[in-house]
C-alpha positions in Angstrom: -91.7 -12.2 55.8 -88.6 -14.3 55.2 -86.1 -14.2 58.0 -82.7 -12.9 56.6 -79.7 -15.1 57.0 -77.6 -14.4 60.0 -74.1 -13.2 59.5 -71.1 -15.2 60.6 -69.6 -13.7 63.7 -66.3 -12.0 63.3 -63.4 -13.8 65.2 -60.6 -11.4 66.1 -57.1 -12.4 65.1 -54.7 -13.8 67.8 -52.5 -10.8 67.4 -52.6 -7.3 65.9 -51.6 -7.2 62.2 -50.4 -3.9 60.8 -52.3 -2.6 57.9 -50.4 -3.0 54.7 -49.1 0.2 52.8 -50.5 0.7 49.4 -48.7 3.9 48.4 -48.6 4.5 44.7 -50.6 1.4 43.9 -54.1 2.8 43.9 -55.8 3.6 40.6 -59.0 5.6 40.4 -61.1 3.9 37.7 -63.6 6.8 37.5 -66.7 8.4 38.8 -69.9 6.8 37.6 -73.4 8.4 37.6 -75.1 5.1 36.8 -74.4 1.7 38.2 -74.5 0.1 34.8 -71.6 2.1 33.6 -69.2 0.7 36.3 -66.6 -1.7 34.9 -66.8 -5.2 36.3 -63.8 -6.0 38.5 -62.1 -9.4 38.6 -61.1 -8.9 42.2 -63.2 -8.6 45.5 -64.9 -5.4 46.1 -65.6 -3.5 49.2 -68.2 -0.6 49.4 -68.4 2.3 51.8 -71.8 3.9 52.3 -73.2 6.4 54.7 -75.0 9.7 55.4 -73.6 13.0 53.9 -70.6 14.3 55.8 -70.3 11.2 58.0 -66.6 10.8 56.9 -66.6 8.2 54.2 -63.8 9.7 52.1 -61.7 10.4 55.2 -62.1 6.9 56.4 -61.1 5.4 53.1 -58.0 7.6 52.9 -57.0 6.7 56.5 -57.5 3.0 56.0 -55.6 2.8 52.8 -52.9 5.2 54.0 -53.2 7.4 51.0 -55.4 10.4 50.0 -57.4 8.6 47.2 -60.9 9.7 47.9 -61.9 13.4 47.7 -63.3 15.0 50.8 -65.9 17.8 50.9 -67.5 19.9 53.6 -70.6 20.4 51.5 -73.3 17.7 52.2 -74.6 16.0 49.1 -71.6 17.2 46.9 -70.9 13.6 45.6 -73.6 12.2 43.4 -71.5 9.5 41.7 -69.9 6.2 42.6 -66.1 6.6 42.8 -64.4 3.3 42.0 -60.8 2.5 43.0 -58.5 -0.5 42.3 -56.0 -1.1 45.1 -52.7 -2.9 44.2 -54.6 -5.0 41.7 -55.9 -7.0 44.8 -59.3 -5.4 45.6 -61.7 -2.6 44.7 -63.2 0.1 46.7 -66.5 1.8 45.9 -67.2 5.2 47.5 -70.9 5.5 47.4 -72.6 8.9 47.4 -73.9 10.2 50.7 -77.5 10.4 51.7 -79.6 11.9 54.5 -79.6 15.6 55.6 -78.2 17.0 52.4 -80.6 19.7 51.1 -81.2 18.3 47.7 -84.5 18.2 45.6 -86.6 15.0 45.7 -85.6 14.0 42.2 -81.9 13.9 43.4 -82.8 11.7 46.3 -84.6 9.3 44.0 -81.6 9.3 41.7 -79.4 8.4 44.6 -81.7 5.6 45.6 -81.6 4.2 42.1 -77.9 4.5 41.8 -77.1 2.8 45.0 -79.7 0.1 44.8 -78.6 -0.6 41.2 -74.9 -0.9 42.5 -75.7 -3.2 45.4 -77.8 -5.5 43.1 -75.3 -5.6 40.2 -71.8 -6.2 41.6 -71.0 -10.0 41.5 -67.7 -9.5 43.4 -69.1 -7.3 46.2 -68.0 -8.9 49.4 -68.9 -6.5 52.1 -70.6 -3.1 52.7 -69.1 -0.8 55.3 -71.9 1.4 56.6 -70.6 4.6 58.3 -72.6 6.1 61.1 -71.6 9.0 63.3 -70.9 7.6 66.8 -72.3 10.8 68.5 -75.7 10.5 67.0 -78.9 8.6 67.8 -79.9 5.9 65.4 -81.3 7.5 62.2 -84.2 6.1 60.2 -82.3 6.3 56.8 -79.4 4.2 58.3 -81.9 1.7 59.6 -83.6 1.4 56.2 -80.3 0.7 54.5 -79.3 -2.0 57.0 -82.8 -3.6 56.5 -82.1 -3.6 52.8 -78.7 -5.1 53.1 -80.1 -7.9 55.2 -82.9 -8.6 52.9 -80.4 -8.8 50.0 -78.2 -11.1 52.0 -75.2 -8.7 51.6 -72.6 -8.9 54.5 -72.2 -5.5 56.2 -70.2 -3.9 58.9 -71.1 -0.7 60.8 -68.2 1.6 61.3 -69.1 4.3 64.1 -67.1 7.3 62.9 -65.7 10.3 64.8 -65.1 8.0 67.7 -62.4 10.4 69.0 -65.1 13.0 69.6 -66.5 10.9 72.5 -64.9 10.7 75.9 -63.9 7.3 77.2 -66.9 7.1 79.4 -69.2 7.9 76.5 -68.1 5.3 74.0 -69.5 2.1 75.4 -73.0 3.6 75.9 -72.9 5.2 72.4 -72.1 1.9 70.8 -74.7 0.1 72.9 -77.3 2.6 71.8 -76.4 2.0 68.1 -76.5 -1.8 68.5 -79.9 -1.7 70.1 -81.4 0.9 67.7 -80.3 -1.0 64.6 -80.7 -4.6 66.0 -77.0 -5.4 65.2 -74.6 -7.5 67.2 -71.3 -6.6 68.7 -69.2 -8.1 65.9 -71.2 -6.0 63.4 -70.0 -2.7 64.9 -66.6 -1.0 65.1 -65.8 2.4 66.6 -63.3 4.2 64.3 -61.6 7.6 64.0 -59.9 8.8 60.8 -58.0 11.4 62.9 -56.5 9.2 65.6 -56.5 5.9 63.7 -58.5 4.1 66.4 -60.4 1.2 65.2 -58.8 1.1 61.8 -56.8 -2.1 62.4 -60.0 -3.8 63.7 -61.8 -2.7 60.6 -59.0 -3.9 58.3 -59.0 -7.3 60.1 -62.6 -7.8 59.0 -61.9 -6.6 55.4 -58.6 -8.4 55.1 -59.9 -12.0 54.4 -61.8 -10.6 51.3 -58.7 -8.7 50.2 -56.4 -11.6 50.6 -58.7 -13.6 48.3 -57.8 -11.1 45.6 -54.1 -11.4 45.9 -52.4 -12.4 42.6 
């Protein structure tokens, strides 16, 4: 088996940088049921993936500072890729959730084909942000996606969501459990909360170099 390339460690900035505001400069390009239907963007692209109801849309909205992604309390509701263009600088792809949603086998296979097609066909995809519930033990489906990203040589970051639901004493052990379970390193994992905003600046600092590359 070929050993996947190791990711370059993230080096934190010397000082905190506030996330930019994108109010009124976000365009939804559409919801696409097939990867081949997505338009090719001429700017860097960031994808958000994760299990159903892990909080992808909420995190995207909190990170951008605008309600651009639709949220739903029903697992498995989204079965398309939602694509956004932010300030003509970068694209955001909100991938459909997977995991515990009660959907028939053919829908799970359709999800797999859709996401695998997307990951293999986007020339400007710079990073995949994989969302995982910070309160849960490592899940097999998440591990399989991490393995696939490594095999494809796609840079990724794990965002441990719902961080605010953990007490201060629970946080470090929870993150350590995720790192050990998925074989990821400290710079590949960030605890985040869409409610309190914790970790969003750290997440943005990792995405920002790709975004700045798309500045016109």
